[in-house]
C-alpha positions as CSV (number, residue, x, y, z in Angstrom):
1,M,20.4,-3.8,-9.7
2,F,21.6,-5.6,-12.9
3,D,23.5,-8.3,-11.0
4,L,20.1,-9.9,-10.2
5,F,20.0,-11.3,-13.8
6,H,23.4,-13.1,-13.3
7,G,23.1,-16.8,-13.7
8,L,19.3,-16.8,-14.6
9,D,17.9,-19.0,-17.3
10,L,16.6,-17.0,-20.3
11,W,12.9,-17.7,-19.5
12,V,13.4,-16.8,-15.9
13,G,15.1,-13.5,-16.8
14,L,12.3,-12.7,-19.3
15,S,9.7,-13.5,-16.6
16,L,11.5,-11.1,-14.2
17,V,11.6,-8.3,-16.8
18,L,7.9,-8.8,-17.6
19,A,6.9,-8.8,-14.0
20,L,8.8,-5.7,-13.1
21,T,7.4,-4.0,-16.2
22,F,3.9,-4.8,-15.0
23,V,4.5,-3.3,-11.6
24,L,6.0,-0.1,-13.0
25,A,3.2,0.1,-15.5
26,F,0.8,-0.1,-12.5
27,E,2.6,2.7,-10.8
28,F,2.7,4.7,-14.0
29,I,-1.0,4.4,-14.3
30,N,-1.4,5.2,-10.7
31,G,0.2,8.6,-11.6
32,F,-2.8,9.1,-14.0
33,H,-5.2,8.7,-11.2
34,D,-3.8,9.6,-7.8
35,T,-0.8,11.8,-8.4
36,A,-2.8,13.9,-10.9
37,N,-5.2,14.6,-8.0
38,A,-2.3,15.9,-6.0
39,V,-1.8,18.7,-8.6
40,A,-5.4,19.1,-9.9
41,T,-6.3,22.0,-7.6
42,V,-3.1,23.9,-8.0
43,I,-3.3,23.7,-11.8
44,Y,-7.0,24.5,-12.0
45,T,-6.6,27.6,-9.8
46,K,-3.6,28.8,-11.9
47,A,-1.5,28.8,-8.8
48,M,1.2,27.0,-10.8
49,P,1.7,26.3,-14.5
50,P,1.0,22.7,-15.3
51,H,4.4,21.5,-16.3
52,L,6.1,23.1,-13.3
53,A,3.5,21.6,-11.0
54,V,3.9,18.1,-12.3
55,V,7.7,18.2,-12.2
56,L,7.6,19.4,-8.6
57,S,5.0,16.9,-7.8
58,G,7.2,14.2,-9.2
59,I,10.1,15.4,-7.0
60,F,8.0,15.4,-3.8
61,N,6.5,12.0,-4.7
62,F,10.1,10.7,-5.0
63,L,11.0,12.2,-1.6
64,G,7.8,10.7,-0.1
65,V,8.6,7.2,-1.4
66,L,12.3,7.6,-0.3
67,L,11.5,8.7,3.2
68,G,8.2,7.0,3.8
69,G,9.6,3.6,4.9
70,V,7.9,0.3,4.0
71,G,5.1,0.0,6.6
72,V,2.3,0.6,4.1
73,A,4.0,-1.6,1.5
74,Y,4.0,-4.7,3.7
75,A,0.5,-3.8,5.1
76,I,-0.7,-4.5,1.5
77,V,1.5,-7.6,1.1
78,H,0.2,-9.1,4.3
79,L,-3.4,-9.0,3.1
80,L,-2.4,-12.3,1.6
81,P,-2.5,-15.4,3.8
82,V,0.9,-16.3,5.2
83,E,0.7,-19.8,3.5
84,L,0.7,-18.1,0.1
85,L,3.5,-15.8,1.1
86,I,5.8,-18.5,2.3
87,N,5.4,-20.4,-1.0
88,V,5.7,-17.4,-3.3
89,D,8.8,-18.8,-5.0
90,T,6.6,-21.2,-7.0
91,G,4.6,-21.1,-10.2
92,R,1.6,-20.3,-8.1
93,G,3.4,-17.4,-6.6
94,L,4.1,-16.0,-10.1
95,A,0.5,-16.5,-11.2
96,M,-0.5,-14.6,-8.1
97,V,1.7,-11.6,-9.0
98,F,0.7,-11.4,-12.6
99,A,-3.0,-11.8,-11.9
100,M,-3.0,-9.0,-9.3
101,L,-1.1,-6.6,-11.6
102,A,-3.0,-7.4,-14.8
103,A,-6.4,-6.9,-13.1
104,A,-5.3,-3.7,-11.4
105,I,-3.9,-2.2,-14.6
106,A,-7.0,-3.1,-16.7
107,W,-9.4,-1.5,-14.3
108,N,-7.2,1.6,-13.8
109,L,-6.8,2.2,-17.5
110,G,-10.6,1.9,-18.1
111,T,-11.5,4.4,-15.4
112,W,-8.8,6.8,-16.4
113,Y,-10.0,6.7,-20.0
114,F,-13.4,8.0,-18.9
115,G,-11.8,10.6,-16.6
116,I,-13.2,9.1,-13.4
117,P,-11.1,9.6,-10.3
118,A,-11.1,5.9,-9.4
119,S,-8.9,4.6,-6.6
120,S,-5.7,2.7,-7.4
121,S,-5.7,1.6,-3.7
122,H,-9.1,0.0,-4.0
123,T,-8.1,-1.6,-7.3
124,L,-5.0,-3.2,-5.9
125,I,-6.6,-4.3,-2.7
126,G,-9.5,-5.8,-4.6
127,S,-7.0,-7.7,-6.8
128,I,-5.2,-9.1,-3.7
129,L,-8.5,-10.2,-2.1
130,G,-9.5,-11.9,-5.4
131,V,-6.3,-13.8,-5.6
132,G,-6.5,-14.8,-1.9
133,L,-10.0,-16.1,-2.2
134,A,-9.3,-17.9,-5.5
135,N,-6.3,-19.6,-4.0
136,A,-8.5,-20.8,-1.1
137,L,-11.0,-22.3,-3.5
138,I,-8.3,-24.0,-5.6
139,T,-6.5,-25.5,-2.6
140,D,-9.7,-26.4,-0.8
141,L,-9.0,-24.0,2.1
142,P,-11.9,-22.4,4.0
143,L,-12.6,-19.0,2.5
144,A,-12.1,-17.6,6.0
145,D,-8.4,-18.6,5.6
146,G,-8.0,-17.3,2.1
147,V,-7.3,-13.7,3.2
148,N,-5.8,-12.1,6.2
149,W,-9.2,-10.7,7.3
150,G,-7.9,-8.8,10.3
151,K,-5.7,-6.8,8.1
152,A,-8.4,-6.5,5.4
153,I,-10.8,-5.1,7.9
154,D,-8.3,-2.5,9.2
155,I,-7.5,-1.4,5.6
156,G,-11.2,-1.4,4.7
157,L,-12.1,0.9,7.6
158,S,-9.3,3.3,6.6
159,L,-10.5,3.4,3.0
160,V,-14.0,4.1,4.1
161,A,-13.3,6.5,6.9
162,S,-10.8,8.6,5.1
163,P,-13.1,10.0,2.4
164,V,-15.9,10.6,4.9
165,A,-13.4,12.5,7.1
166,G,-12.1,14.4,4.0
167,F,-15.7,15.4,3.1
168,L,-16.5,16.7,6.6
169,V,-13.2,18.3,7.6
170,A,-12.7,20.1,4.2
171,G,-16.3,21.4,4.4
172,G,-15.9,22.5,8.0
173,L,-12.6,24.3,7.1
174,L,-14.2,26.2,4.3
175,L,-17.0,27.3,6.6
176,L,-14.4,28.6,9.1
177,L,-12.6,30.6,6.3
178,K,-15.9,32.1,5.1
179,R,-16.8,33.1,8.7
180,W,-13.4,34.4,9.5
181,L,-12.7,36.2,6.2
182,P,-16.0,36.5,4.4
183,L,-14.9,39.3,2.0
184,S,-11.5,37.8,1.1
185,K,-10.6,37.3,-2.6
186,M,-9.9,33.6,-1.7
187,H,-13.7,33.0,-2.2
188,K,-13.5,33.7,-5.9
189,T,-13.1,31.2,-8.7
190,P,-10.3,31.6,-11.3
191,D,-12.9,32.8,-13.8
192,Q,-14.3,35.4,-11.4
193,R,-10.7,36.5,-10.5
194,R,-10.0,37.1,-14.1
195,A,-13.3,38.9,-14.9
196,I,-13.5,41.1,-11.8
197,D,-9.8,41.7,-10.9
198,N,-8.3,41.2,-14.3
199,K,-5.7,38.9,-12.8
200,K,-4.8,35.4,-13.8
201,H,-3.3,34.1,-10.6
202,P,-4.6,33.7,-7.0
203,P,-3.7,36.3,-4.3
204,F,-0.2,35.8,-3.0
205,W,-0.9,34.1,0.3
206,N,-3.6,31.9,-1.2
207,R,-1.3,30.9,-3.9
208,L,1.5,30.1,-1.4
209,V,-0.9,27.8,0.6
210,L,-2.1,26.1,-2.6
211,V,1.4,25.4,-3.8
212,L,2.7,24.2,-0.4
213,S,-0.4,22.0,0.2
214,A,-0.2,20.5,-3.3
215,M,3.5,19.6,-2.7
216,G,2.4,18.2,0.7
217,V,-0.2,16.0,-1.0
218,S,2.4,14.8,-3.4
219,F,4.8,13.9,-0.6
220,V,2.2,12.0,1.5
221,H,0.9,10.3,-1.7
222,G,4.4,9.1,-2.4
223,S,4.9,7.8,1.2
224,N,1.5,6.0,1.0
225,D,0.5,5.0,-2.5
226,G,4.1,4.7,-3.8
227,Q,4.8,2.0,-1.2
228,K,2.2,-0.3,-2.8
229,G,4.5,-0.6,-5.8
230,I,7.4,-1.3,-3.5
231,G,5.5,-4.2,-1.9
232,L,4.6,-5.6,-5.3
233,I,8.1,-5.5,-6.6
234,M,9.4,-7.3,-3.5
235,L,6.8,-10.0,-4.2
236,V,8.1,-10.3,-7.7
237,L,11.7,-10.4,-6.7
238,I,11.1,-13.0,-3.9
239,G,9.0,-15.0,-6.4
240,I,11.5,-15.1,-9.2
241,V,15.0,-14.7,-7.7
242,P,14.3,-15.7,-4.0
243,A,18.0,-16.4,-3.1
244,N,18.8,-12.7,-3.4
245,F,15.7,-11.1,-1.9
246,V,14.0,-13.4,0.7
247,L,16.2,-11.8,3.3
248,D,17.9,-8.4,3.4
249,T,21.5,-9.4,2.6
250,T,22.7,-6.0,3.7
251,S,21.6,-6.7,7.3
252,T,24.3,-6.1,9.8
253,T,25.6,-8.6,12.3
254,Y,23.7,-6.7,15.1
255,Q,20.4,-7.0,13.1
256,I,20.9,-10.7,12.6
257,E,21.6,-11.1,16.3
258,R,18.4,-9.2,17.2
259,T,16.5,-11.6,14.9
260,R,18.1,-14.6,16.6
261,D,17.5,-13.1,20.1
262,A,13.8,-12.4,19.2
263,A,13.3,-16.1,18.4
264,N,15.0,-17.1,21.7
265,H,12.8,-14.6,23.7
266,L,9.7,-15.8,21.8
267,S,10.4,-19.3,23.1
268,V,10.8,-18.0,26.6
269,F,7.6,-16.0,26.2
270,Y,5.6,-19.0,25.2
271,Q,7.0,-21.1,28.1
272,R,6.2,-18.3,30.5
273,N,2.6,-18.3,29.4
274,E,2.3,-22.0,29.1
275,A,-0.9,-22.2,31.2
276,M,-2.7,-20.1,28.7
277,L,-1.1,-21.2,25.4
278,S,-0.4,-24.9,26.0
279,D,-3.3,-26.2,23.9
280,F,-3.0,-23.6,21.2
281,L,0.7,-24.2,20.7
282,A,0.7,-27.9,21.7
283,L,3.5,-27.1,24.2
284,K,3.1,-30.3,26.2
285,H,3.4,-32.5,23.2
286,T,6.4,-30.8,21.6
287,D,10.0,-31.3,22.3
288,A,13.3,-30.3,20.6
289,T,13.4,-33.5,18.5
290,T,10.1,-32.9,16.7
291,E,10.7,-32.5,13.0
292,L,8.9,-30.1,10.6
293,P,6.9,-31.7,7.8
294,R,8.5,-32.1,4.4
295,N,6.0,-29.7,2.8
296,F,6.4,-26.8,5.3
297,R,3.3,-25.0,6.3
298,C,2.3,-22.6,9.1
299,D,0.7,-24.3,12.1
300,P,0.6,-22.9,15.6
301,E,1.3,-26.4,16.9
302,L,4.6,-26.4,15.0
303,T,5.8,-23.2,16.6
304,M,8.4,-24.6,19.0
305,P,9.9,-26.9,16.2
306,T,10.0,-23.9,13.9
307,I,11.9,-21.8,16.5
308,A,14.3,-24.7,17.0
309,A,14.8,-24.9,13.2
310,L,15.4,-21.2,12.9
311,Q,17.9,-21.2,15.7
312,A,19.8,-24.0,14.1
313,D,19.9,-22.3,10.7
314,L,21.1,-19.0,12.2
315,A,23.6,-20.5,14.6
316,G,26.9,-18.7,14.1
317,V,25.6,-16.7,11.1
318,N,26.9,-13.1,11.0
319,N,26.1,-12.4,7.3
320,Y,23.0,-13.6,5.4
321,A,25.1,-13.7,2.3
322,D,27.0,-16.6,3.8
323,L,23.8,-18.7,4.0
324,P,23.0,-21.2,1.2
325,A,20.0,-20.1,-1.0
326,D,17.8,-22.9,0.4
327,K,18.5,-21.9,4.0
328,R,17.7,-18.3,3.3
329,I,14.3,-19.3,1.9
330,N,13.7,-21.5,4.9
331,V,14.7,-18.7,7.3
332,R,12.2,-16.4,5.7
333,R,9.5,-19.0,6.0
334,Y,10.2,-19.6,9.6
335,L,10.2,-15.9,10.4
336,L,6.9,-15.3,8.6
337,C,5.2,-18.2,10.3
338,L,6.5,-17.2,13.8
339,D,5.2,-13.7,13.2
340,D,1.8,-15.0,12.0
341,T,1.4,-17.2,15.1
342,A,2.6,-14.4,17.4
343,K,-0.1,-12.2,15.8
344,K,-2.7,-14.8,16.6
345,V,-1.5,-15.3,20.1
346,S,-1.7,-11.5,20.7
347,R,-5.5,-11.7,20.0
348,I,-6.1,-14.4,22.6
349,E,-8.5,-13.2,25.3
350,G,-6.9,-12.8,28.7
351,L,-3.4,-12.1,27.6
352,P,-2.1,-9.3,29.9
353,A,-1.5,-6.0,28.2
354,R,2.2,-6.0,29.3
355,E,2.7,-9.4,27.7
356,R,0.9,-8.3,24.5
357,A,3.3,-5.3,24.3
358,D,6.3,-7.6,24.6
359,L,4.9,-9.8,21.8
360,Q,4.5,-6.7,19.5
361,R,8.2,-5.8,20.1
362,L,9.3,-9.4,19.4
363,R,7.3,-9.4,16.2
364,A,9.0,-6.2,15.0
365,D,12.4,-7.7,15.6
366,L,11.5,-11.0,13.9
367,T,10.4,-9.3,10.6
368,A,13.0,-6.5,10.6
369,T,15.2,-8.3,8.0
370,T,12.4,-9.6,5.9
371,E,10.4,-6.3,5.5
372,Y,12.7,-4.2,3.5
373,A,13.3,-2.8,0.0
374,P,16.5,-2.1,-2.0
375,F,17.1,1.6,-2.8
376,W,16.8,0.9,-6.6
377,V,13.3,-0.4,-6.1
378,I,12.3,2.8,-4.3
379,V,13.8,4.9,-7.0
380,A,12.1,3.0,-9.8
381,V,8.7,3.3,-8.2
382,A,9.1,7.0,-7.6
383,L,10.2,7.6,-11.2
384,A,7.2,5.6,-12.6
385,L,4.8,7.6,-10.4
386,G,6.3,10.9,-11.6
387,A,6.2,9.9,-15.3
388,G,2.6,8.9,-15.0
389,T,1.7,12.3,-13.6
390,M,3.3,14.2,-16.4
391,V,1.5,12.2,-19.1
392,G,-2.0,11.7,-17.8
393,W,-2.9,14.6,-15.5
394,R,-5.3,16.6,-17.8
395,R,-8.4,14.4,-17.6
396,V,-8.5,14.2,-13.9
397,V,-7.6,17.9,-13.3
398,L,-10.7,18.8,-15.4
399,T,-12.9,16.4,-13.4
400,V,-11.7,17.6,-10.0
401,G,-11.7,21.3,-10.9
402,E,-15.0,21.7,-12.8
403,K,-17.1,18.6,-12.9
404,I,-17.6,17.8,-9.2
405,G,-19.4,21.0,-8.3
406,K,-22.0,23.0,-10.3
407,Q,-19.6,26.0,-10.0
408,G,-15.9,26.1,-10.5
409,M,-13.7,25.7,-7.5
410,T,-12.7,28.7,-5.5
411,Y,-9.2,29.3,-4.0
412,A,-10.5,28.7,-0.5
413,Q,-12.1,25.4,-1.6
414,G,-8.9,24.2,-3.1
415,M,-6.9,25.1,0.0
416,S,-9.4,23.4,2.3
417,A,-9.5,20.2,0.2
418,Q,-5.7,20.0,-0.1
419,V,-4.8,20.8,3.5
420,T,-7.4,18.2,4.6
421,A,-5.9,15.6,2.2
422,V,-2.4,16.2,3.6
423,A,-3.6,15.7,7.2
424,A,-5.7,12.6,6.4
425,I,-3.1,10.8,4.4
426,G,-0.2,11.8,6.7
427,L,-2.2,10.4,9.7
428,A,-2.8,7.1,7.8
429,N,1.0,6.9,7.1
430,V,1.7,7.1,10.8
431,F,-0.4,3.9,11.3
432,S,0.9,2.2,8.1
433,L,-2.6,2.1,6.6
434,P,-3.2,2.5,2.9
435,V,-5.7,5.2,1.9
436,S,-6.9,6.6,-1.5
437,T,-5.5,10.0,-2.4
438,T,-8.2,10.1,-5.1
439,H,-11.1,9.6,-2.7
440,V,-9.8,11.8,0.1
441,L,-9.2,14.7,-2.2
442,S,-12.3,14.3,-4.4
443,S,-14.5,13.9,-1.3
444,G,-12.8,17.0,0.2
445,V,-13.7,19.0,-2.9
446,A,-17.3,17.7,-2.7
447,G,-17.5,18.7,0.9
448,T,-16.4,22.2,0.1
449,M,-19.0,22.4,-2.7
450,I,-21.8,21.5,-0.2
451,A,-20.4,23.9,2.4
452,N,-20.3,26.7,-0.3
453,K,-23.9,25.9,-1.3
454,T,-22.9,25.5,-4.9
455,G,-24.2,21.9,-5.2
456,L,-22.7,18.9,-6.9
457,Q,-23.0,17.7,-10.5
458,G,-25.1,14.6,-10.3
459,N,-23.5,12.8,-13.3
460,T,-19.9,13.2,-12.1
461,V,-20.7,12.3,-8.5
462,R,-22.7,9.3,-9.6
463,N,-19.8,8.1,-11.8
464,I,-17.3,8.5,-9.0
465,L,-19.6,6.6,-6.5
466,L,-20.3,3.9,-9.1
467,A,-16.5,3.4,-9.7
468,W,-16.0,3.3,-5.9
469,V,-18.7,0.7,-5.4
470,L,-17.7,-1.4,-8.4
471,T,-13.9,-1.2,-8.1
472,L,-13.6,-3.9,-5.4
473,P,-15.8,-6.6,-6.9
474,A,-14.6,-5.9,-10.4
475,S,-10.9,-6.1,-9.6
476,M,-11.6,-9.1,-7.3
477,A,-13.3,-11.0,-10.1
478,L,-10.7,-10.1,-12.7
479,A,-7.8,-11.1,-10.5
480,A,-9.5,-14.3,-9.4
481,G,-10.1,-15.3,-13.0
482,L,-6.6,-14.5,-14.1
483,F,-5.1,-16.3,-11.1
484,W,-7.1,-19.5,-12.0
485,I,-5.9,-19.3,-15.6
486,G,-2.3,-18.8,-14.4
487,V,-2.5,-21.8,-12.0
488,Q,-3.8,-24.0,-14.8
489,I,-0.9,-22.9,-17.1
490,T,1.8,-23.3,-14.5
491,G,0.4,-26.5,-13.2
């Protein structure tokens, strides 16, 4: 880890430390919001003592981040247009990272202070959208090109659908439990359990389910929300020390060969579908001698020259570490642009399903050595999440346990909400879609309150909904303003 500071100028090293601190601060504050939700139910129901719950939650968050891959991390990163990503090693790239993080941290701290279970996912996505749109305005790009709208729509649908599903499924699960075991002690609140049975803890089986589901929520939270910090750190590292991180220098010879082969097969694919793609890719007007522009940009009509340039740079390369720094940066740019164009081609009407499937496989091979994260990055994010949980859990636990419904939460309600959250977030992980642990769990609790006919507390629900509605526009505006200021400073 520390060798990344070797040979850096003082101001570059300080910028790197500051940027990494910002990312880890965001993940630390994420622990206030989202990871606290993972243990809110198990603490409120007295199934586990608070300090044991948060320590175990931190461990399972760590395992979730460690084993969760980087699919969600790069789903967040690719909200930004590819033109901004290929030029991230500039002053504008650094302004982008600092603007996103400062806006996200400011909004998260404000909502945490008032004990509102606001979503770190919404905050970060809003910040990314704000930077993308501001960059479009500054560079005179159409707003339609300022953000990867296809990815934004997919993520937006997952963020909207997941809490709705949490509300309905958790409520339905509680109704099944009440119908199946109407006289069970699981339908008591902790206060009722203490007053009637003179016992502090839930019944054994209910307690076991509460504990296991809480750790399950922590695990899937780490494998979803934790990845957002990984994606941000990779943006920082690529922006400040690109030579070391634009490509995975630990890639094996076989992995590099697969990347090179993918580019070769991509060229064959386009020639095979020339009748359909000729105009889009300018195939009839392109030959091997065509040169790329001095200021490289992504353009479908430059696809064949880009493939040729990539093949030339990777010719005979068995180890990325052997490539000069400028060539590594160029290789990453070529790979990102080829992937972006392939994604656009896959959406063209009339492309056979068989060819579309081949294109998806080629895209995966193209980006295999650019979408990665060093192990120390994963560990740092996991530790920041766990530390945030241990410091800031109390405010959110009280809100989730007592302030959503007019009556305290029963054991059955806690189990229903947590099991639903594990299933919903786990399913989102399968499809590499970011979701909000806060909204899934809070909506699940609300659904059980309605199903239990205990009603909702208007003030709390209104505050949660208000934060949900305002988070995107507020974080977008904050990030856009900070990005504009950063661009003016960096020139």
